[in-house]
N, C-alpha and C positions, 0 to 999 in steps of 0.2 A: 936623485941618486938612484941608480940601478944596481940591484944585487948581482954580484959576480959569482963565479963558480965557487969562491971560498965562502960564500954566504954572508957577505957583509950586510948589516942591516942599516935602517934608515938612521939610527942612532950613532953609527960610526962617526967618530971625530967631533960629536956634539958635546958640549959642556953640559954635564947632568944638571947644573943649577941654572941653566940658560933657557928660559921659557921661549924666548924668541928664536934661539938656535934650533930648538925642538920643532917649533912651528914651521919655520922655513924648510927644515929637513923633511918634514911630513908633506908639505905642499909640492916638493920637488921629487919626492922618493916613489919608487915602484919596486915591485918584485916579480919574478917570473913564476915563483911557485911558493907555497906556504912553508913555513919553517918554525922551529922552536925559538921564536923571537925573544921570549923572556930569558931562556938560558943563555943565548948569545949576548943579550944585553947585559947580564950579569958577567959573563966571561970577558966583555969588553970594558968593563968598569963603569957603564953607564947607570946601572941600578944595583942596589944592595941584593935584592932578591925579586922573585916573581911579583910579589904584591907592589913593591916598590916600582917596578917597571909599569905595571897597569895603572898605578897612581899617576905616573909621569905621562904615560900615553893618554890617559883620560883628560888630564889637564891641557896637554898640547892640542889634542883633537878638538876639545871644547873651544879653545882659543881660535883655532882655524875656522870652526863653524861660525862663531860670533864675528869674525872678520869678513867672511864671505856674505853673510847676512847684512852687515853694514854696507858692504860695497854695492850689493844688489838693491838695497833701499836707497842708496844715493844716486842710482842710475836715473837718467833724465825721464824715462817712461815711468818709473816709480813716483818721481816727484809730480809728475803730471796727473797720475792716478790719484795721489793724496789731495791734489789741489781740486780736481773736479768732484771728488766725493766731499770735500769739505765745503765747496760751493753748493752742492745739493743740500747738504746738512743745514748750512746757514739759511738757504732759501726756504726749505721746509719749516724749519724752527720759527723763522721770521713770520711766516704765514700762520702758523698756529698761534704764535703770541698775539699777532694782530687780530685774530678772532677773539682771543681773550680781552684784549684792550677794548675792542668794539662792544663785546657783551658787557663789560664792566662800565664803559662810558655810557651805554644805552640805559643802565640803571640810574644814571645821574643826570644825564642831558637829553632833552627831548629830540634834538636834531643831530644826535651822534652819528658819525658815518662809519664805514667799514674799511677793511683792507689796510695794507702797509701804508698807503698814502695818508690815510686818516691818521695812522699812529705817528707819522712824520709832522702832520699839522698839529697834532696835540702836543707832540714833544717840542714843537717850535712855539707854541702858544698861539697858533693861528686858527684853531679849530673853533668854530662857532659854539658858544655856550661854555667854553673852557676857561675857568678862572685862574689861568696859569699866572698871570700877572698880579693877582690879588694877594695882598699882604696877609690877609686872614684866611688863606686857603686851608682846608682841613687836612688832616694826615692821609686819610684815604685818598683825596684828590692827589696829594703829592706822590703817594706811591703809584697811582694810576699814571701820571705823567712820567715818573722814573721808568716805569714798564714800557711805556710808549717809546721813550729815549733808547732803551735797550733793543727794542724791536727794530727801530729805525737803524740803530748801529749795526745790527746782525744783516739787515737787507743791504746796507751800504757795503759790509764785508763781502757779502755774496757777489755784488757787482764788481768789486775790486778783484775777487777771485776769478770771476768770469774773464775780466780783461787780461789777467795773467794767464789763464788757459788760452786765450786767443793769441797771446804772444808765444807761449811755449809750445803749443801742439804743432805749428809749422816747422819748428826746429827739431822736434822728435820724429814726426812723421809727416814730411812735406806733401806726398801725394795723397795721403789719407785725409789730411786736414784740408787740402784744396778741393777734394772730391766731396767730402762729407761736411765740411765746416768745422771749425777748431772744437767746438763743445761736443758735437756728435762723435768726432775722432776720438776725443779724450774719453768719452763714455764707452766707446767700444774697446778701447784699449783697457779701460778699467774693468768692464764686465768680463773680458778675456783673461785678465790677470797679468798683462804686459803685452808689449808689442810683438816680442817673439812668439808668446802664445797665441796672439790673434793671427800672426802670419802662418801659423801651423794649423789653423782651423780650416775645415772645408767651408765653401760658400754657403752650404746649406745650414750650417751652425751659426755663421756669422748673420745670416738672414733672420734667425730667430732669437738672437742674444737679447736678454732682456724680457723675453716671454716665456721664462722657464716655468711659471705656474701654469700657464695655458698649455704648454708642451706636455707637462706631467698629467695635466688633467685628460689630454688627448690620449696619452699613452694608457691611462686607466680606463679609457672608454667613454669618458664623461663629457668630452667636448671635441669639436672638430679640430683638425690640425691648424696651429696658427700659421698665418702667411707672413708675418713679420713681427719683429720685436722693436727694439728702440729706433730701428731705422725708419720707422713710420713717420718720425719727425722730419725726416728729408722730404723736400718739396716734390721730388720725383716719385715718392710713394704717396704722400698725403694728398698731393695735388692731381693724381690720376684717378679716373673713374673706378668706383668700387670693384666692377667686374674685371678690371685689368691691373688691379693694385698687385695681385700675387705675381703677375709676369713682371711688373716694374720693380717689385722687391727682390725677386730672383736676379734680375739684371743688375740692380745696385749691389746687391750683396756679392755678386761675382766680381764687379770691378773693384769694389772695396777690398776684397780679399787679395786681389792682384796688387793693389796699391799698397797694402800692409806689407806684402812679401818684398815688393820692391824697396820700400822704406827700410825694412829689417836687414835684408840681405845685400842691398845695394846702396841705397840712400840718395840716388840721383833723381831729379825732377823729371817726370814723364808727362808732359801736357797732353800727348796723344791719348792717354787713358781717358782723360776728361772728354775729349772730343768723340771717342768711341762710345762712352756712355750716353752722352748727348744725343747721338745719332740712334743708339738703341732705344731710347726713351721715346724719341720721336717716331720711330716705327711702331712701338707699342701703342702709343697714343693715336696712332692712325694719321700721323702728319699734321695734325691740328693742335693748337694749344687748347688747354682745359682748364 
């Protein structure tokens, strides 16, 4: 609703007891200039007095804000962000618990192993020296096996989340996922705060996403400028000779930035972006495989 010369407010024609009506009016309303809205709301019969007007306005605007937040959180890129963060949390926690399982098992069995795979073996009763199948297993051994089971379950959940990210990322950002791989694409979107935010970043920022600590240390004068952040995990950076990694990281970040912008503003698949990146990396590497 746009205010006319008579000064109609967003509350005109709205049932004072209808929160939904007030919310819809606020979402659609606009005004060309400020006005004494409380007085006009009272005159229109929307509010009993100024305090009542502000109470109704507060309730309606809070409802609008909550609805907008829910809509944003349900967006596909936000779901992808939650998934990749949950995947990393599960993986990190599983690895930490696996260390605890190994330390505990080492105090009980001479040939205890390490890592998540050992926790899986212990949980399944396949670990050497593990009395999983013994009827007289002691309470401490039972808790150790239970911890191993939970460790294995967390690792399994991380694997399931990674498979979900692999399916979801190409739908959210087809060009970015094809160029970076689904997991790296999801991490870049997560670090930027969303696909739109990533699309608005300059390539120099995309290049060092995930290396914020090193960047701040550089700005304090305590370290050299970082050449790359999380994009180091891409083969085009990690697989390039050290002296040329900076150039490879810049080339990759530039194309990833373009891919993110195409995905956000257009959404059409552009295979030529991949070909251009491949050619640029070949030039940087000197025409030979490394």
